[in-house]
Every structure is written in structure tokens, then in C-alpha cells.
N, C-alpha and C positions, 0 to 999 in steps of 0.2 A: 504494500500500500504506500502511495506517495504521501508525504507529510504536507499538510496544508501550511502555507506560509502566511505571515501577517499581511493584511491588506491595508489600504488607506481608508477603508470604510468605517463609519459612514461620513460622507461629506455633506455639508450644508448645500443648499441650492446655490448660494453665492460662491462658495469654494469650488463647487463643481463647475460653475460657469467659467471661473478663472482657469481652472485646470484644463478644461476643454479648449479654451482659446489658445493657451500655450501649447497644448499637445498638438493641435491641428495646424496652428499658424506660427509657432515659435521657432527660434527664440524671439521674445518681444520685450521691449522696454516697458517699464512700469507706466510711463506716460501713454504709450500706445495701448496697453491693456485697459487702462482707465478710460481712454477715449472710446475704444471698441465697446466697452460694457457700460458706459455712462456712469462711472464711479468717481467719487472724490478720492483724493490722495489718501485721506485717512481711512476710508472704507477699504481701499485696495490693500493698504498695509495690514489692516485687521484680517482680511481674507487670506493674504499670502503667507502670513506668519506661520500658521499651522501646516500649510502645505510644504513650506521649506523645512520645518522641524521634522515632519514625517518622512522627508527624503523624496517626496514626489517631485518637487521643484528644486532647482538649484540656481544660484547666481553664476553666470558664466562671464569670462573675461570680455570686456567690452572692446569692440573695434570701432573704426570710424563710422560704420553704419549705425552704431548704437550710441554714439556719443550723446550724452544727456546730462544736464546739470540742473540740480534742484537745490536752491538755497546755498549755492556755492560749492556743493559737494557732488562728485560724480555718482551716478546711479547705474549699477550693472544690470544688464538685461536678464530676464528669467527664462529658463528652459526646463523641459522635462528631462528627468534622468532616464533615458531610453533603455539603458541596459540594467536598470535596477530590478526589473522583473521580466520574466519570460512567460510566454503563453503558447499553448498547444492549439493548433487548428486541425481538424479532420474533415475531409470530404469523403463521404461514403458513396461508392457507385455500386453497380450490380455485382461486380467481381473484384473490386479493389478498395482498399482504404489508403487514401493519400494523406500523409501527415506532414506538418511543418511546425517548427518552433520559431516564434517571432519575438522581437523586442517590443517595448511599449509603444514604439512608433510603427509597428507592423513590418519592420524589415525582417525578411526570412533569413535565419541563421543556420537552420538545419532542415533537411528534407528526409523523410523516412516513410516508405511505402511497404505495404504487405498485401498479398492476395487475400481476397475474401472468399473462403471456401464454403461458407454456410450463411443462411439468412436467419437462423434461429436468434432471436433477440438477445438471449442470455449469452450465447457463444460470441455474438458480435461484440457485446459489452465486455466479455472476457478479453477479446483481442484488443479492443481499445485500451483496456486497463494494462495489458502486457506492453503495448507499444508506449503508453505513457510512462510506465516504470522504466523502460529502457531509455527513453528520452531524458527522464529525470536523473539518470546516472551522470550525464554530461551537462545537464542544465538543472542544478539543484534548486534554483529559485523559481520553479514553476508556480504561477499564481492562479491559473484557471484554464479551462478547456472550452473551446467552441467547436460545435459539430454542425456541418452542413449536410442536409439530406434533401433529395428531390422529392417533393410531395407536400402534403398538408401538415404543418407543425402548429401545435396549440400551446399557448402560454410559454413559448420558448423552452419547452420541457418534454412535451409528448408528441410523438409522431402519430398524428391522427390517421394518416393514410399515405403509403408510399408504394406506388405501382411497381417500381423497380425492385423493391425488397419484399413485396407482398406482405407489408406490415399494416396493421390497424391497431390504433390505441396502444402503442408501445411507449412506456414511460422511460425513454432512453436516458434522459438526464439523471434520473434517480438511479438507474442501473449502473451508469458509469461513475457517478459519485460514490456509490457503495464500494466500487472496486479501486478507486483512486484516492479518495479522501479530499479531492479537489472540487470546487464549485464548477458546475457544467451548464452551458447554455446551448440549446439546440434551436436551429432555425432553418427555414427553407433556404436552399443553397443559393438561389438567385438573389434573395433578399440580403443574404450575407455578402455576396459579391458587390451588390449595389452600395451597401454600407461602407465597405472597404474603399471603393472608388470615390465615394463622396468625401470620406475623411482624409484619405491619404493618396488618392490616385487622380484620375482624369477629371473628376468633378470637384476637386478641392477648391473651395472658395466661390463656387458657382451657386447662383440662386435657383436656376432652372436647368436640370440635367437629366438625361435619359441614358439608361443602359439597355442595350438590345443584344441578346445572346442567341447564337444559332449553333446547334450541335445535335445531340440526341433529341432535344426538344427546342422550343422557342421560349426564351425568357425575356421579361420586360420589367424594368423598374423606373419609376418616375420620382424625381426629387424636386420639390417645390419649397421655396424658402429655406433651402439648404438642408431639408429633411426628407427622408424617403416617405412616399405616400403608400401605406399598406393597402393591398387589395386582395380579394379572395382568389382571383384567377391566377395570381403568381404562384399559388400553392397547388393548383389543379391542372396546370398545363396550358399556359398562355398560347393563343394563336389557333386553337383547334376550330374556333368559330369565327375567326377573322378572315372573311372571304376576300382574297386578293384578286382572284380570277374565277368567276363562276363557271367558266368553261374549262377550268384546269383539271389536272389529273385526279382520279379517285384512288386513294391509297387506304391501307388498313387502318391508319390512324389519322384522324382529322376529317373534317367535312371536305367535299369536293372543292378543289381550288382554294383551300385555306392556306394560311401561312405555314401550318405544320405539313400539309400534304405536298407543298411545293419546295420548302426550304430545309427541312430537317434531314440529317444524314440518313436515317433509316428509310425515309420516303424516297430520297434520291436513289439510294441503292435498290429499293423495291422497283422503281420505275425502270431502271436499267435491266434488272433481273427479269421483269415481266416482258420486256420488249425483246431481249436478246437471249435469255436463258443463262447468261453469265453472271456469276456472283462476284462482283468487283468491289474492292474497297473504295472508300470515298476518295482517297488519294489517287487511286488508279483512274477513277472517273474524271477527276480534275485534270489529270495528265492527258487523258484521252481527249477531253474538250480542248486543251491547249494545242493538241495536235490536229484539231478540227475533225476528229472522227465523228461521223454524223449523229449517232444517238447520244453519246456523252455531250457533244456540243449543244444539241437541242435541249436536253434536260437541264444543263447548267445555264444556258441562256434563259430558260424559263425561270429558273431559280433566281438569277440575277435580276430579271424584271420584277419578280415578286419582292425581292429585298428592296429594290429601288422604290417600288410602290409603297411598301410598308414604311420606309424611312420618310418618304415625302408626306404620307398621311400623318405620321407622328409629328413631323415638323409643322404641318399646317395647323394642327389642333393644340399641341402642347407648347409650341414656340420655344423649344429649349435653346439654351446658349451653346450646348454641345450634345451630340449623341455619341456614345461610346459603343462600338460594335465589337463584341468579344465572343469567346467560346471556341470550341474545337472545330467549328465549321467555317471560320473566317478565311480559310484558304480560298474560298470562293472569290474574295476580292482580288487575289493575285491573278486569277485567271480571267475574271469577268468584271473587274472593277469599273471599267469604262462603261459597260452596259448598265451597271448599277447607277452610276452618276448620270448617265444620259436619261434614264428613267426617272430619277429624282427631279431633274430639270423639267421634264415633260409634265410632271404632276404638281409643279409649283407655279405660282404667279410669276410672270416674266420679271416683275420688279422686286420680287422677294429676295431677301439676302440669301447668299449661298448657305446650304446646310452645313454646319460645322461638324463633320463626321470624322471621328478618330477611330482607327482600327487597332485593336490590341491583340497580338498573337499571344494567346494564353493557354495554359495547361491546367490540369486539375490542382496543381499546387496553388494557383491563384485563387481557386475556389476555397481551398483549405485556409489560405491566408485570410480570406473574407470571414471564415468562421472564427479565426483567432481574433479578428477585430471585434466580433460580438463579445468575446470574453473581456477584451479591453474595455469596451463600453459599459457593460453591465457589472462586471465583477470588480473593477478597479474604481471607476468613476461614479458608481451608483446606478440606480435604476434609470435606464435610458428609454425614452418614449418613442424613439425613432423619428 
């Protein structure tokens, strides 16, 4: 069993606000923190004192960028002690557990993966406990665990339904806590990825931000006012009923012509297999399309048009400052990116600003990192309402 380490909980609302500001945007001078949070100098001093005493914040040597004088005395900027605690993040797929250890600022310092040979909840929890114990040998300051699962997650603790694992009402957080002695947070994997990108990635500092993932499924996350907007569909398979082309293909998953039937890796592979009898990998299909082989080229072109339509519709209605395209299916952009961009332009007003689309080549460790960010949010800085 892993020994639980001391945390900085509980923090008051004011202390949490200061800690969050420095964590996400620091190092910051005291004047800048006070300006951002509309605090007086006295109030800020009262709030930062316990944070410094607890070891969560530290004064760092000031440089030219942080030169600040108050009452004739220099004031050093404040920063988070990123290495003071470590966090474990797990991403559970149908056949693998991907694990990472991160710092308090979510930098990945260790990756550790193991095959998943059973879907029995107790045995999966045993495996997560074993992996955590092995990681604790080299990272003795583990402060918490975040777990990302595809499916419906309730109260950041119970997997209500996961089609990939054939789970219903699995109290995963409780099972893993029993085996590790550490606090555990469980969340839908897309929601976890969105949180990570909002705090530490492509959406950092943005008011309106969208994450769109393509891979085994379609994932969507919307950030407004700097906070993720929870929605039921993110847990139940986004895109199955978002009809992109009513005359599009019919596949086993998703309505005819839906984003899922046109864009997901299983649907693309199904279309090729149904048309040719060949069971090709996604990478082989992309390579065939790049060589202009007729069937792969046709399927990938339809997928690119579907993606462009989806991005344009999201931009038209959500008006984000940036859309991050991520997931294991983003190789589509390497082969058919121009078709995607052409379709976006065709579905936008001629005078509309260009869609700020960023593509991130990601793997399952990025999803695991997202789960670790949940642990940082909830287990160190207190209850986080998203």
C-alpha cells in the first residue's frame, strides 16, 4: 500500500484563487496577482502567507521581467513548487493501461504502461494498485491519482457505464483507494483531456476554447469563461447523432452520415473492409489515400469533408478563439488537411475570421496526463467545479 502524503488541504476560497492563478499563469509578481484577482496588498499578503508556509508557493529570484518595488523594497515574484508533489494519471483502454507521473504543473516525468488482460473491476483495480506501488518506489511523494475512462462517470468516482470495458456502476475510485491509500479521482477521458489543455496546454489563458478529438470515437469539449462546460453527451459518445452528410455511409456505429460513421477509425476501417474485403489498419488506409489509391482516397476524402464541416459548424455557433484537434486519428490532417481547410472555408461566411485550428499529435499518455490534472485540481487545490 502506498503511504498517503500530506496535502495542502483545505484551502480557503481566497487561497485557492491565488494558488490557481500562480499555478496556471506563474511565476507572477504580487502586484500582478493582486491586479488579476482585484485584491488589496494587505489581503494578498494574508492569503499568500499560509501558502508559502505550507510549501505550495515559493518566492523565486526576480529578473528584469519581474522587477517591482513597493515602499522602496524589492518584491520577489511567487511561483508554484512544481516538483514538491507528484501525481499519477491512468488512461484505461480496452486492452491497455497507460500511466504517467507528473509534476504539479503536469509535466510528464515518467511513463509506465501495462497490458490489460481482464475487465473484471477488482482485477483492474489490483493492476492499478500494483502499477502505483511500482511508481511510488521512484516517486515517493505521490499525492493522488487521476483515472480517465471512456464512458459515463458519476461524481468523479463511479463508472456508470463504459462500453469499452463492459462496466456498469463500478465504484472505481473506492476500489483503487483501498489498494493504494491515495485519494483517487475518476473522470470521462475527454473531459480530463479538455481540463489539461485548458490549464496547461493549447487553451491556456483563453476564454472560449474547443477540443475536438477523433480516434476510436469522437470527443468534444467546450470551454467558456475559461471553464469546461459539462454535458451529458461527452460521456455517451459524442457525434453519433450529429449528421454531417445525410447521404453518407451506414456503419455499425452511429447514424447514417454522422460524424462517428464518417470520421472514427473503426468506421473508416469498416468502410474499406466492406468495399474491398481487406482488413487494413488506419495507417495503411492513410498511406493508400496518399498514394491516390481509389477506395482509400475516396473514404479519406469523405472523412476530410466531414471534419471540415464539423469544424466550421462548431466555429459558426461557439465562436471559439481556438479549436484544438487531437486524438489518435489526427493523421488525417497530414494526408487531407487541405481538403479539411477548403471545406471549412466553404461553410463559413466569406468575411468570417479564419478558424484558429491547432492540430496536436497525441498519444494515450496525453490522455493519462489529463487524468493527472484532475488529481491536481481536486486533490491539491480543493474541490474544483470545472
